C-alpha positions as CSV (number, residue, x, y, z in Angstrom):
1,X,-40.6,139.0,131.3
2,X,-42.6,139.1,134.6
3,X,-44.6,136.0,135.4
4,X,-48.1,135.8,136.8
5,X,-46.8,135.3,140.3
6,X,-44.7,138.4,140.1
7,X,-47.7,140.5,139.0
8,X,-49.8,139.0,141.9
9,X,-47.1,139.5,144.5
10,X,-46.4,143.1,143.5
11,X,-50.0,144.0,143.3
12,X,-50.8,142.5,146.7
13,X,-47.8,144.1,148.4
14,X,-48.5,147.6,146.9
15,X,-52.2,147.6,147.5
16,X,-52.0,146.0,151.0
17,X,-49.3,148.4,152.1
18,X,-51.2,151.4,150.8
19,X,-54.4,150.3,152.6
20,X,-52.4,149.7,155.8
21,X,-50.8,153.2,155.5
22,X,-54.2,154.8,155.0
23,X,-55.6,153.2,158.2
24,X,-52.4,154.0,160.2
25,X,-52.8,157.6,159.3
26,X,-56.3,157.7,160.6
27,X,-55.5,155.4,163.6
28,X,-58.0,152.8,162.4
29,X,-57.9,149.0,162.0
30,X,-60.0,146.9,159.7
31,X,-59.8,144.0,157.2
32,X,-59.2,146.4,154.3
33,X,-55.4,145.9,154.0
34,X,-55.8,142.1,153.9
35,X,-58.9,142.2,151.6
36,X,-57.2,144.8,149.3
37,X,-54.0,142.7,149.1
38,X,-55.9,139.5,148.3
39,X,-58.3,141.2,145.8
40,X,-55.4,143.0,144.1
41,X,-53.4,139.7,143.8
42,X,-56.4,138.1,142.1
43,X,-57.5,141.0,139.9
44,X,-54.0,141.7,138.5
45,X,-54.6,138.7,136.2
46,X,-57.4,140.5,134.3
47,X,-55.2,142.0,131.6
48,X,-54.0,138.5,130.7
49,X,-57.5,137.1,130.8
50,X,-58.6,139.8,128.2
51,X,-55.4,139.3,126.1
52,X,-53.8,135.9,127.0
53,X,-50.0,135.7,126.8
54,X,-50.0,133.0,124.2
55,X,-47.3,134.7,122.0
56,X,-44.7,137.5,122.5
57,X,-46.9,140.1,120.7
58,X,-50.1,139.5,122.7
59,X,-50.2,143.0,124.1
60,X,-52.8,145.0,122.3
61,X,-55.4,147.6,123.3
62,X,-56.0,146.2,126.9
63,X,-52.3,146.2,127.4
64,X,-51.7,149.7,126.0
65,X,-50.8,153.2,127.3
66,X,-54.1,154.4,125.8
67,X,-56.1,152.0,127.9
68,X,-54.0,152.8,131.0
69,X,-54.9,156.5,130.5
70,X,-58.6,155.7,130.1
71,X,-58.6,153.5,133.2
72,X,-56.8,156.3,135.1
73,X,-59.5,158.7,134.2
74,X,-62.3,156.3,135.3
75,X,-60.4,155.5,138.5
76,X,-60.2,159.2,139.3
77,X,-64.0,159.5,138.9
78,X,-64.5,156.5,141.2
79,X,-62.1,158.0,143.7
80,X,-64.2,161.2,143.8
81,X,-67.5,159.3,144.3
82,X,-68.8,159.5,147.8
83,X,-71.2,156.5,148.3
84,X,-74.1,156.9,150.7
85,X,-74.4,153.2,151.7
86,X,-72.2,150.5,153.0
87,X,-72.7,148.5,149.8
88,X,-71.6,151.6,147.8
89,X,-68.4,151.8,150.0
90,X,-67.6,148.1,149.3
91,X,-68.2,148.7,145.6
92,X,-66.0,151.8,145.5
93,X,-63.2,149.9,147.4
94,X,-63.4,146.9,145.0
95,X,-63.3,149.2,141.9
96,X,-60.3,151.2,143.3
97,X,-58.4,148.0,144.1
98,X,-59.3,146.4,140.8
99,X,-58.1,149.5,138.9
100,X,-54.9,149.6,140.9
101,X,-54.2,145.9,140.3
102,X,-54.7,146.4,136.5
103,X,-52.5,149.5,136.4
104,X,-49.8,147.7,138.4
105,X,-49.9,144.9,135.9
106,X,-49.5,147.4,133.1
107,X,-46.6,149.2,134.9
108,X,-44.7,145.9,135.3
109,X,-45.3,145.0,131.7
110,X,-44.1,148.5,130.6
111,X,-40.8,147.8,132.2
112,X,-40.1,144.7,130.1
113,X,-38.2,144.8,126.8
114,X,-41.5,144.5,124.8
115,X,-43.1,147.3,126.9
116,X,-46.6,148.3,125.9
117,X,-48.0,149.6,122.7
118,X,-49.3,153.1,122.5
119,X,-52.7,152.0,121.3
120,X,-52.6,148.4,120.1
121,X,-55.3,146.6,118.1
122,X,-58.9,146.6,119.3
């Protein structure tokens, strides 16, 4: 079973690398790769805040394939959003990073012997 540090390291590495690659493609440089990595490392804990890992069967709705699908749809809507202000750009970036961190957490959990429930209890 993956520990909290594994979730944090994987989320930070994946999101930071993705942000770096996006900037390299556009020949840009900013704080986004570092900010994305740090934010993802922190926000990947959210699923276990909502459903603490206090017993082997803690994974319910917020650790389910159904919730991953709903979050994926919401993330796509945020991805399509074109903010018109700098504050909107920051909010969009934070929401995309947060969703990525959450989905990375679920992907790691899905690879364990317990996996994820299809729906789980609400």
